[in-house]
Phi, psi and omega in degrees: 000129180277136174268170178302321181296318179297317180295315180297315181293326176295316177295320179297321179296321178295316181293316181296317183292325184280339183248355180074021180256138180286154180299323181296321180296319180291317178297320178296319178295318178295322177296317178298317177297319178298321179292321178295316179295321178296319178297318177298321178295316181294319178297316177298318180301315180296315180295316181292324176303313181293322177297318178300314182291325176297326182274005178081017178255159179291131181294326181297344181298337179294341182274347184257117194310303184274327179298324180296326178291321177296318178294320177298319176294323177298318178296323179284352180083027180248151179290159186298329185287355173291353178298338180274351183301319179299349177294345177296343180293349177287346176278121183299144176059292181296323177294321179294319179294316179298321179294320178296316177298319180296319179297316179298320181296316178295318177298322179294319178297320179293314183294324178289330177288344174257012176080018180259168183249199183293324178298322177293325177298317179297317178296319180296328180280318186270326181235058188309309184303317182292314185285334172294321177296317179298316181293320183285317185258356179283186184271000182291144180251146178282128176244106184299335178268144177294132179298148181295138179274135181274000000 
C-alpha cells in the first residue's frame, strides 16, 4: 500500500527526471513558497487583529476560524448567516465568479466603513496583507454606520 509520501516522492521523481532539476531544488522551492505564504498569513493576521480592535470587536477573534468570519461580517454590517455565502463556490465557474464578486463586495463594505474608497477596496482584495496593515495601523476610524450616498 502506497503512502502519501511514496506517491509524492514518485511524482517528484518524475518531474525532476524530465526537467533535469534535482529533488533538493524542488523541495527548497516548495519550502520557500511555504515560508512566503506563512509570512503573508501572519501579516494579514496582525492587520486584521488591529482592524477588529479598531471596530470595537475582540482582536483574539481573528484566531478562531469561523468566528473570525462572523466578526468580519459584523464589521461589514452584514448578518451572521452570510457566513454560508462562500458555499456557492462549490458550483463550478459561475459559483467561483459569484464568490469573488461577494468577496470584493464585503471588502468594499469594510473599506467604506473605515472611510476609504473604491481604490482601497481593490487594494484590499488584491494585496490583502499590506492593505489590512494599512487599515489596521493607519489613521482611518471605524464608522459603524454606512456613509450617506450622494
